[in-house]
N, C-alpha and C positions, 0 to 999 in steps of 0.2 A: 651336613656331613662336609668337611672336607677331603682334597687328597690322601691327606697326611694320616685322617683318621681312617680312611678306608684302606690303606697300608697295614695299620696296626691292628684291625679288625679282619683282615684276611691272615697276618704272622699268626695270630692265636691259634690256627689250623694251617700252618705252615707247607705240611705234609700233604693235606688237602690242595691243596691251590697250585703251590711251584716244584714240589716234588716230583720228578720223572724220572723213567723207568733207565734213563741213560746215566743218570746222577748215580743210581746202585750198581748198575752192570758196569760202573768205569772207575768208580769209588771216587766222586764228587765228594765232599766235603762243605757244611753249611758254616758260616763265619759271619761275626758283625763285624763291622770297619771302629778302629776306634778314633777315627776322624770324625767322620759323617756318619755313624749310626749304622750306615747300608746295613741289609744281609747278601750275603754273597754265594755263591758255589766255587769251586777252585778244588786241581788237583795236586797243587804244591801246597807248602807251608805259607804262602805268602799272610801276611796280616790287616797290607791296607784292602780298600775295595779296588777295581781298576782307575774309576770314574776319575776325569781329567783335573779336578778339584785335587784329588788325593794321591793321584800318579802322574806325570810328567811324560809324555812324546815319548816310548822308547825305540817306535821303529824306526825314527827318521835317521837317515842316514845307514839304515839299517832292519830293513824291510825281512819279515819274518817267510816270507812265501817262496813255492819251488824255484818261481819266474816271475817276471815282470812285466803288465800287461796294461793296454792303453786301455781308455777307456771304453770302445767300442769293442774291442776285445774280451771285458771282463762281463761286458752283459752276455757278450756270445757264448761264453764258459758257464755261464747262472743260469742262464738259458737251456743248454745241453743238458746242464745235470738235473733237472727241473722235469725237464721233456722228459729225459731217460726213466725217470719215476714217476710217470704217468699223469702228470700237469701237462692242460692244454695250454700253449704260449698264447694270448691274445696281444692286440695290436693297445699304443695309449689311448686312452679319453683325451677329450679336449682338457685344456687348463683350465676354460669356463666352463664352471659344473652348473649349465642352465638344465640339467635334471633337478638340480635342487635349490629348491624357492627360499632357501634362508641363507644359502652361500654363494657370493661372487665368485671365488673359486675353488679350485681342486686343489685338498691340502694334504690332502694321504691317500694312499691307493685305495682303500676301502670306499671312499667317496664315490666309485665309479658303482659299484655296486648298493651302495644306498639310495633309496625310493623314501618319501615321505608319505604317508598313506592316510587319512583322518589325523594327521598333527603327530604321528607317530613314524621310527623308520623300521624299516622293512630292508631285508639283504634279497635281495637277487641275482645270481651268481652267475654268467651265462655258460659256466662249465665247471667241474667242482671235481677234483681240484684245479688252478689254476694259477697260472705266474704272469705278471705283467710287468713294462715297464714304464710306471708311469710318473709321466714329468709334475710336481706338483710346485706350486708359486706359495711362497710366506714372505709377511712383511714385517715381522714383531722381530726377526733378527738384523733389522738394516745395518743397526752400528754397528755389527761384530763382522757385516762382511768385510772382508779384507784383512781384517785385523786376526782374528782368531786362526784364518788358516783354512775354516772346518766349516763356515756358517755361506750360507747360500741364500738369495731370494726365490730360484729356482735348482732343484734337483730332482733328481730319480729316483723315482723310490720303487725299488725293486719286490713288487708286490706278491706274497705267495700267501695264498687266499684256499680257504675250502670250507665245508659245510661239516660238522659232526655225524656225518649220517655211514651210510652202510657203503655210498662211493665215496665218502671225504677221509677225512681222520681228526682227532684231537691231541693235544699236547704231547702226548710221548710220541707220536709220530714226527711232529712238527719240530721237538727239538734233537731228534734224531737225524733229521734230514739237516738241517742247518750244520749242525757237529759234524754232520761228513762233509759236506757243501766246505766250511771252514778246514779239516783237516785233510780231506780228499782232493778236493779238487783245487787248491789254491795252496795246498801243500803249509798248512799252519802246526805246528805240535801240537798235540790234544793239551799238553800243561801247559798253553799259553794261553785258553781260550776259558775266559772265566765269564759265569752267569752273576746276573745283580736282580736280586727279586724288586718286582716295580708294579706300577696299577698305571691303565691307561685311563682318559676320560676322554672318550668321542663326544661327536655330533650325537644324541640320543642314543647311545650305547655305551657301555664299557666292560672291564674285564683286568683280570691281573694280570702278569704279564712277567720275562723272561728277558733283558739285556744283552747280547753277550758281545763280552770285548777282547782285545788282543792289543798286549803292549800301551797301554793307557785308553784303544780309540772305542768306541764303540760303533761294532757294523754294525747291529741291526737289531732288532724288537720286537721280540713275537710276543704278541696280542693275545690273550686267550679270551673272545669276548661271549661273556656268558650272561649278562645284564642289561633290560631293555628301561630305558629312563633316564635320570639324572640319581645323583648321589641319594635325593630327598625323598626319591618316591619310581622304585624300579621294580620289575621283578624277571624271574628266569626265563628266556629264552627256549622256545621250540626246539629251536635247533641252533643248537653251537656256532660260531664264528671262529677260523683259524684268522688271526689278520697280522702276520709278519711282517712289517717292512724293515726293507735294508738299504743300508746307501748306496749307490752304485757309487758315486763321489766319494762315497770313502774303503770302498771295496781296490778302488782304483787307486787311492793312494798310498793302504797299506804293500801294498806288489808293490810300489815304485820307492818307498820309504824318501819323497821329497820333501823340501823344508815346510811346503805347505801342499793341501790338497790341490790347488790351482793350478799347481803346478804337473801335477799330475793329470785332473781331469782338463784341462784346456788345452793340454797338445802344443801342439805349434804354436797356437793364438799368441799364448801370452809370452812365448819367445821371441815372434813376431815384435809385437808391441814394444818390450825391451828395446829392440833390438831399432825398430824403427823413431824412440824416444832417446837414442840415445844415451840410457841409464847406465850409471856406473855404481856396485854398493858393493859393501865388503862379505862377501859371500860366507865367508867364514863367521864373523858375528853375526849374521842372518842365520844360519844354521842352526846357533845355541841359541838364537831367539826365540826362535819356530817352536823348539823343542817344550820350553817355557809358556808358550804362547795359548796352550789350552787354559789357561788361568786368566785371562786376558776374557770375559764376557760382560756385556751391560746388561744382562739379565739377572747374575750374578755379583759381579764386583760392582759396590753401587759410583766408584767414581773410579774409572778408567784409568784417570793419570795417575793414580795411586799406587796403584797396580802396576803399571808402568813403571813405575818408579823405582819399584820394588825389583823388579824384574834387570833394570838397569844397572840396578846396587849387584844383584847377582852377578853380573856381567863384567862387572868395574868399568862404565862406561858411564858415562852421563846421558844425563836424560838427554838433552842438544844433540848431543851425539847419536844416539838410537835412532832417537825421531826425523834428525834430515836425512839418517841411512835408510830406514824405512817406510819413510810417510811414502815416496814419488811409487817406490814397489805396490805396496796397501791400495794407493789409488789404482794400478793398473790393474791387479787381481776384483776392485769394486766395478771398473769400470767393464771389465767383460765378463763378468756375473749378470749385472743388469743389463749389457748389451744380449746376452740370450736369453734373457726372461724378459725383453721387449719382442724379440724376434719371435718365441712362443706365444705370446699373449696375443700377439697380432695377426698372426697365424691363424688363432684360434678363433678371433674376433671381434676379441678386447682393443679398446681405445685408449689411451692418456685422456684424463679429461677432468673436470674439476668435483665429479662426482662419481659417486658407487664404486666401485672395484676398480675403473679406471682412475681416481684419486691416487692410489699406490701406485700406478704404472707410473703418472704423471711424477709421481716422487722420486722413483728409483731415473727415471730418465733425466728428471733435472739435477738430481747429485751427480749423476754418470758425467753431462756437461759440466757440471761446475768442475767438477773433478779435474776432466779435460782443460778447462782456461787455467785454473789453481797454478799446473804443474806444469802448463803451454806447451800439453801433448801434439803432435807433429797430424796426429792420424783421428778420423769424423767417428762420431759412432755410429755410423751405418757401416763405415768400414768395420768396423771389429764384429758388427751385427753379421756381416756377409762371412766373416772368416770362422763365426761362427757356425753359420751355417754351412758352410762348407765342411770345417770339421763333421760336422754330425751329418752326414748325409746319409750316412753307410745304417747310418741307424733313425733317422727322422727325415727322411729325403722333401717331405710336404717344406720343410723349412725353406729351402733352397729355391723351391717352385714358387715362394708368396716373396720372396726378396723384391719384385719390383714395389711392389703395392709397400712394404716397410719403407720403403726409400720416398714414398710420396708424403708418407704420414713423418717420419720423423723429420725431413725438409721444410713442413708444415711447422710442428712442435720446435727443431731450435729456432726458427724466425720468431716464434712468440717471446722463447726461452732470451733471446736476443734484444728485442725491446721492452722487454720485464726489467733487463740485468741494469738498464739503461737509468728507466727510475727508478731505481732502488739502492742504488749507490746513494743517492743526494739522500734518502729517505733515513739510512743505514748512518751516513757519515753523521744526520740530525740527533740521532738517536743518539749515537755514541757520546757525542759531543756535551751531550747533558749528563754525563755521567753513569748512563743507565746500566744496570745488569740485566739480563733476559733469564726467565722463569721457563718452564716447557710449554705454558702455557702462551704466553707473548709471542715466542719463536714461532707455533703452530697457528699465530693469528700473523705473524707477517708473513710467511707464507701463503696462508690462504687467502690473504687483502692482496697479497704483491707479487706473490711465488719467489720469496726471497728465502732462499736456501741457508742453514748453519754454516756451509761452507763458503761462500758467498759474506757473511757476516763476519767470519774470520778475515775474510780478505783484505776487509775495508777496515777493520779494526790493526791490522797489520802496518799498514801505509798507512794508519793515520797517528801509529804507533802505539798504541791503546790495548792494554792484554785485556781480552774477554776470554770467559768458559763458559761450553757450550754442555748444558746437560746431555749425561750420558743414555736418556731414556726419552730421547724428545724423536728420533725417529718412529718409534713405540707408540709413542704419545697420537703422534701422528697419523699412524695408519691402522691404530686397533678398532677404530670407529667403524671404519671399512671394509670388514673381512666379511661380519655377517648383516643379511639384510634383514629390518625386520617387518615383524610379521602384522597386520591391522589383526583389529580386533573387530570378529564380526557384528552385526549388523542387530540380529536378533539369536537367540539361544533356544538349540533346536532340539534340546536334552528331553529324551524321553519321548520323544513325538516319529514316527514311524516313518523309512523313506519313502517321497512320491514317486508315485510311478511316471516317468517321463513320453506322455503319448508323442508329443513333437520330434522324439528322435525315431519312435518307430514307426510313424504317419506323418512326416512333416507337411504332406499337404490338406493334414483334415486341421480346418478352420474354425468347428464347430463340437462340443463335446460334452457329455452328463458325467458330472463325478458327485462325490457325496465327500462332505466339509468334516474335518478330522478334529481341528479346532481354531479357536479364532482367540490371534494373541496381539496384543500391540497397535491395534489399528489394519490387521494383516488376518488373511484366510488362510487357512492351511489345508489341500485338498486330498485325497486317494491318489488322485492321478488328475495331471497339465496337460493343457495343449498350449500352452501359454509357458512361450522364452523368457528365464530367466534375466538379467544385465550378467554377461558373463565373457572375458576373452577381449574385451573392449566393445563390445555388442550389447547397444540399449536396449531393456526391456521390451517385448507385445505390448500392446495397449488393445482395449477391449472391454469387453463384460461379463461378470456374474450374474447373473439372474435378472440381468440390464442395469444393473449398478457396476458403474465405471471401474474397470482395473486402472490404478495409477500410475505403479509400478511393479515390477514382478524383482523377487531377492532369491538367490538359494543359496544354505547354509546346512553343511554337511549333510549334503541330500534329503533336506529337505527346501522344498518352495513355498514360500511366504509372498501370496499374491495384498500387497498394498489396494485396498481399495477406499471410495469415497464415503461410503458407510457401512461401519462392521456389523450390523446388525445380522448376522447369520447366524445358526441354532448346527451345534454338533450332530452329526449322523442325517442330516437334511443333504438330498441330493438339490443337486444346480444345475443351469444351461452354462457353458462356456462358450464365447464365443470371440473368437482374435480378430481384430482391424488387420483386415486383407491388404488393402493400399500398402499399408505401414511396414508387415509383414514384409512386404513380395520387395520392398525397398532395400528394405536393412538385410534383407538375403545376400541382393545387387552389391551393395558395400562389402559385404563380408567376402562376398568372392572375388570381387577386385581388390581388396585389400591384397589377397595372397598372390593376384595377378600383379599388380603394384612392385608389391617384394619384392617377387623372383627377377622384374626386369629394372627395378633398382643394384640387385646382386650382379645381374647379367653385366649391366653398364657401369657399375663405381667397381667389384672388385668385390671378393668372398668377404671380406673384412666386412662386409654389411650386413646388420643383424638389425630384426624387429626390435625397437626398444619399448614400444606401448603401442596403440592404435583405438582409434573410437569410431563406432561406427554407427551412426543416427539417420533418420529416415531424410530428412534434406541436402544429410553432406557429409564425408566422414576424414578422417586423417592417418596418416602413416606417419611414425617415427624412428627413423632409420642411423643408425650409427654412421658417422661419416666423419672425415678429419675438417673440414672443410666445407663452406658456403656452396650450395652447387649451382652451376653456373646455368645460363639460358639456355644453353647448346644440352647442356646434359639434361635439363626438364624437359626438353624436346626430344629427345632421342628416348627417355623412359615412359613417358607418353607413346610414344609413336610404339615401341615396344609391346606395350601393354595392348591397345587395341588391336596387332597383327593376332595378342592371344586370343582376343575377342572373335574376331573375324575367321580363325580355324575353327572354332566351336568346338573346341576340346572338353571330351567327357571328364565332369565332377565325380570320383567316386571315392563314397565312403566306408570305408572299412575299419570292423571293431579286431583288434587282435593284440598278441600277448606283448607287451613293452618291450622286451630280452629279442621279439623275433622283427619285431619296426625299428628299432635302434639298429639290430643287423643290418635288414633290407635299406632302409632308407638314412642310417645317418644321424648325428648329433642334430641338424637341420631341422627336423621334426619340432624341436624346441623353439622355431624362431616365436610364436605368442609365446614362453614362459614355458615353468616345467608345471606336467600335465600329473595330476594323483592317480593315482589304481593302477593294478595288475595290467590291468588292460586298458588299453588306448586307443581312440578312436581318429582311424587318420583322412585324413582329406585332403585326395591326390588330384589334380589336375595334370589329367593324363598326359604324361610327358617332360612336364618342366617341374612341376613343385608338387613335394608331400609335405605336411605338417598337422603334428597331433593339434585339435582345434574339438574344440565345444558346440561348435559357432553353427548357426542354418545357413545353409548355403544352395545355391539354384545348379540344376542339374550336369549344364552345360555351359560351358563360358559364353557363348552368343548371346543364352539368355542377360550377360549381365549388361548388353547398352553399353553405347559409348562411354570412353573416361576420359575424366576434363582435369586436368590437375588445377586449381587455381592458383595456387600460391603457396611458395616454400618458405621459411622461416627457421631460425636458430634456436629452438626454445631454450637450453643447452648447452652447456662447451661438448662437443663431442656427436651431437645429436640434432638431425635435421627433421622437421614437419612439413610433409605434404597433405598441404590439404586439397581435397579431389570429388568432383561428383559422379555417378554412373547412372545411366539409365535415362530415364525420364527426367530424374533433378538435372544430367548435363543435357539434355535440350532444353529444359528452362533455362540451366544459366548461360547456355549462348544465345537466346533468343535473349535475353536481358540485357549481353554486352553488346549486340547487336543495335538494342534500342536507346543504348548510352553514345554508340559511335553515330549513330542516325541523328538522334537530337544535338550531337556537339555540331556535327556536320552542318546542318542548318541554321547553327547557330553563327559558324562562325564562316556559312554561305561556301563552301568548299566540299568537292566530294570526297569521300570518305578516304578514296588511295591517297589523296596529298593533306591529310588531317597531320600524317608526323611530322613531312617540310615545314607546313606553316604552322605549327607549334618548335621547331628551333627556333624559324624565324620570328615569334611571336618570345620566345627567352631570350635570345641575342637582344634583343631591342632594351628588353626589362634589365638586362646586366648594365648593357650601356647606359642607361639611365640611371641605374644605382649606382654606377662611377660617377657620374655628372653631379650627383647628387651630396656624392662624398666628397667630391670636389670642393663641392657651393660650404659645404658646413666645416669643411677646414680653413677657408675664407674668411667666415661669420665667425668661427669662433677667433682668427686672428686679429680678425676688426673687433670685437669684444673685447679681448684682454687687452688691446690698445686703450679701450676709453677704461677700462679696470682700473688699468695699474696706476693712473691719475687718482682714484676713492682709497688705496694704500694705505692704512695708517701703522708705525713701526715695523712696516716691511709685511705685512699682511692685508689680502684682501678679503672682506665677509660681504657676501650678498647672495638676495633671493633671485631668480632667472624663471622668466616663462619660458624655458626651452626642456625638453627632454633628455631624459639621464644620459643617453650614447654621447649629446651636444655638450653637456652640462659638463661632461668629465673629460671632451677636446679644449676645452675653455680655461680648465683647471690647469691644465698640461701644458697649454699654450701661454697662461699667467706665471706658470712658473719658469719657464724661458727666459722669461725675464729678470726671473732673480727673486720671486717676488712670489710670500707663499697665499695660495687658495684655498678660501673655507666657503663653498658654494652649494647652494638650496635651489629646490624648485618648488612647482607649485602640487608636485605630488607627492615629497617629503621625501626626496634621493636627498642626498649629502655624498659632497665628497671634498675629501683635503689632501693637498698638494703640495708638499716643501722643497726649498732648493737641498741639494746633498750634503752640504757644508752651513747649513743654516743654524743649526743648535733647535731646532725644531722639532718636533714630534706629530706627524699626520694623525696618527691613530688617538693622540692623547685630547688634539685638537677634535675631535669627532667627538670623545667620550664625553666633553666637557657640553655640548650638544645634545649626548643622550640624555644625561644627568638631567637639562632642565626641560626637551621635548622628549623625554622617553626612545625607545628605540633599540635597535642595535646594529652592530656590523664586525668588518675586520680588514685587517691590512698589514702594513708596515710602516716606518718611522718614515718613508718617503711618500709613501698613497695608499688611502684608505678611504673605504665607501660606504655606504648603508644606509640603512631609512628610519625618520625619526616618526613617533606615532604622532603628537602634533605637528601642526605648521610651523616651521621655523621662521622665527624672527630676531635680526639682528640689531632693532633698534636699544 
């Protein structure tokens, strides 16, 4: 069942779903729009619905509110109203939704209060009812940003949420409050407010909804979440949820009636950008255009160019004049939006990269940089980010506090973009020169492989005087696969099996235990209780025995622990004896606690943008993956290691507490999700006294002193934006240091110098090796010249063909020396390397000359008309 079918199903009983007490009390009448077919409720005799596709923006230049408000003022007024009506105002949640394993970013305010429990969505509201100014990130509207006047990649959703119980309320109260907010607080006449019937399908839950509009602008959408699941498999909720999301941007816009919402929302930022850019435009024309720009939407319009041409016709101007007037202004709006999005994301611990949610951040970052370059704007991206942070300080002071970290990250990204551009211009010019057009898939490949944005393609096309059309759905196609995280399929089927009692949590020091066999499946034994820790949270499984049979691996699925054994000839109902490998268990505990310590040390040393991106704790060694924008320096590594070992020496207590998730989030913040989302209403908090607290299911030592020394072995970039720190702790650290000392001693004996002189000796040997290399290079150049002198005497029809007993590098040098004498060279060696070099104006083709050899002797290669090389399958002979 699709959304349209769901709405039709609800409409069969529209009074049950959409009719509320306010409509009866005020006299709202239900009508159907003749243009789009939607049903709506209005106090007037209007014929069409207020959607922007059916009505132009009538508030631009003519705001219906009692007074104008700034962005921050608008929130303060909304907050004051709801607090006065018994709502608790709570702080925004991070834009990186680490509590949701299936999402990268917070896409709606209701996501704050959704948790995944056994594959299903549960709602946990910290207060009932509540109001929250939730910053949301969405990347499906990128092509619309800057153009429609209302689309953003980040925006504040005013979240009005309640549970429909004795403390909260349901749809009648919700619509009554929203109506009062619009009418009483903002002073908009009742007759201006129109409600449209709709439905909303969220992540794991859905319901019917009423959108409310004023003069063609949707201000909010009250979703009455009544069903859990998806449209094909769902059930009614025990406690229904009010999920009203209103756009703070849109409320601000309607109070000011500016041509676009960007002019109202970004306050003085856009004004400063326009002034700095020295941008002049036809304000009267832009005002007229803005009223019609609601029909410009890449989701709805298949060809944005066609829609823009129709608007130009209505305004009585050419498309060229319209675009030249508005394109720079639209670019400024887009840069401002993208800068704000990056400020939110970096503050909350996300980084631009080529993977996961960071992919979308790099898309908007590079789009912003390409606009700045295209229009030659005098400001930098970080300047716009800083202006946004200062503008938002009264609402979100944390943005300005994180500005120094943003500065470093953006500098690195700008450097990468700059080097990408230099390489990319040639690639684009080559493709355009072949007369090729671009599909969304081809553009996505160019972006992902080379970082080439559509804006760069358009610029190169203009320079080459070639017309190129960029598909309007490009950015949607690019970002849609980086919104939802994919879930891995479990290894075992736990259906119908009872949950295993986890003795390793109750008695972590217990290494032997008697249990009963519950089931034997696929080479694995399921017990009623276990002391074996299953693989999870990056910690590998315990080893040991069950009745003397080796346990090779342990996995947990849906609360059921599967013990993979060497032989699975166990009988259900039989009592068995469990024994855990003590040495392995203790090493894993040390490495797990050391991981928490190192993560703390990394955040302290590198900055708050650092988050754990993965970890692996094995017996012999462990690694921690962290988000960071560049490779760690040797100095940073030393600092991290030193701080980590200080924590060990402090011998801090490691406390483990089970507490309600909402309480843990309030007490410790969202850094408890360093290791990822934690299922269940109750979370297990591992707190290292005074420094770190994480939701963690792993096993730990009782105090940091038990970890022993922590030694970092190496650091490497495993993917863009992620560094892996490999380390050892405790006995393994001692073994590693002993091994390193052994190598140093052996090297010292071989070179016959004391250990302290090894660095200077190594430098001397390297310098000598380089000098010999230079001498060899000069010698080869001389040999090539002499050999060329000899070969030109053997030329026939201006071509030398010869098999020489030299390596490939020297073979190519000889060929180049021959061509300097204005003779073509086709040479081979005994390793089947072949090379052909031709003078510039010889009329000969090096690639074709080698192709003749491949046809005789097999092989392949590549090159140009003047230089080609390759390898044959058989020995070459020119006789």
